[in-house]
C-alpha positions as a printed Julia matrix, in Angstrom:
86×3 Matrix{Float64}:
 29.52  14.88  52.24
 27.49  12.35  54.1
 23.88  13.1   55.2
 23.2    9.99  57.14
 24.12  10.57  60.8
 24.35   6.86  61.55
 26.93   6.41  58.74
 28.91   9.41  60.02
 28.97   8.01  63.62
 30.04   4.55  62.31
 32.87   6.16  60.39
 34.04   8.23  63.26
 33.88   5.53  66.01
 33.58   2.24  64.1
 31.7   -0.8   65.19
 34.1   -3.57  64.18
 32.01  -4.85  61.21
 31.97  -4.57  57.5
 29.72  -2.2   55.54
 27.36  -5.18  54.51
 27.08  -6.28  58.27
 26.13  -2.76  59.23
 23.57  -2.49  56.55
 21.97  -5.85  57.55
 21.99  -4.77  61.25
 20.23  -1.43  60.47
 17.6   -3.21  58.42
 17.08  -5.84  61.17
 17.06  -3.56  64.18
 14.28  -1.16  63.01
 12.73   0.89  65.76
 14.25   0.83  69.29
 10.85   1.57  70.8
  9.33  -1.28  68.92
 11.71  -3.72  70.62
 10.73  -2.35  73.95
  6.99  -2.31  73.74
  6.35  -4.89  76.42
  8.7   -3.31  78.95
  7.23   0.23  78.31
  3.8   -1.11  78.77
  4.71  -2.67  82.16
  6.53   0.58  83.09
  3.57   2.7   82.18
  1.16   0.5   84.31
  3.38   0.69  87.32
  3.93   4.4   87.19
  2.0    7.41  88.54
  0.07   9.73  86.2
  2.93  12.3   86.31
  5.52   9.66  85.46
  3.39   8.26  82.7
  3.39  11.76  81.16
  7.12  11.87  81.24
  7.46   8.38  79.79
  5.03   9.43  76.95
  7.03  12.57  76.23
 10.2   10.64  76.22
  8.86   7.94  73.83
  7.47  10.59  71.45
 10.82  12.31  71.28
 12.56   8.96  70.52
 10.02   8.34  67.8
 10.67  11.8   66.34
 14.46  11.11  66.3
 13.92   7.76  64.63
 11.69   9.47  62.01
 14.39  12.05  61.35
 17.04   9.34  61.03
 14.83   7.54  58.52
 14.51  10.77  56.45
 18.29  11.33  56.61
 18.98   7.75  55.61
 16.68   8.09  52.5
 18.21  11.47  51.73
 21.72  10.0   51.79
 20.76   7.33  49.26
 19.32   9.92  46.9
 22.13  12.47  47.17
 24.69  12.42  44.33
 28.04  10.55  45.28
 30.24  12.55  43.05
 29.99  16.3   43.88
 32.49  18.48  42.18
 33.77  21.65  43.72
 32.38  24.77  41.95
């Protein structure tokens, strides 16, 4: 059983890299929103009030997903690897 959704996705669809390369990429990549800070600021400045509210809702939802992925990643490293069937 694998609790980390990113690991499950990579197992199902692959990404053409080794386990070590994927671990390095996950550590390096961090938050998607953090990498888009400048673009999001520009977009907010050029948007109407209603569009800014939509952008803020969207970014809050992405942050929540990132937070949940972090929790799942931590849980998958804590979970026992050898689970016997009762």
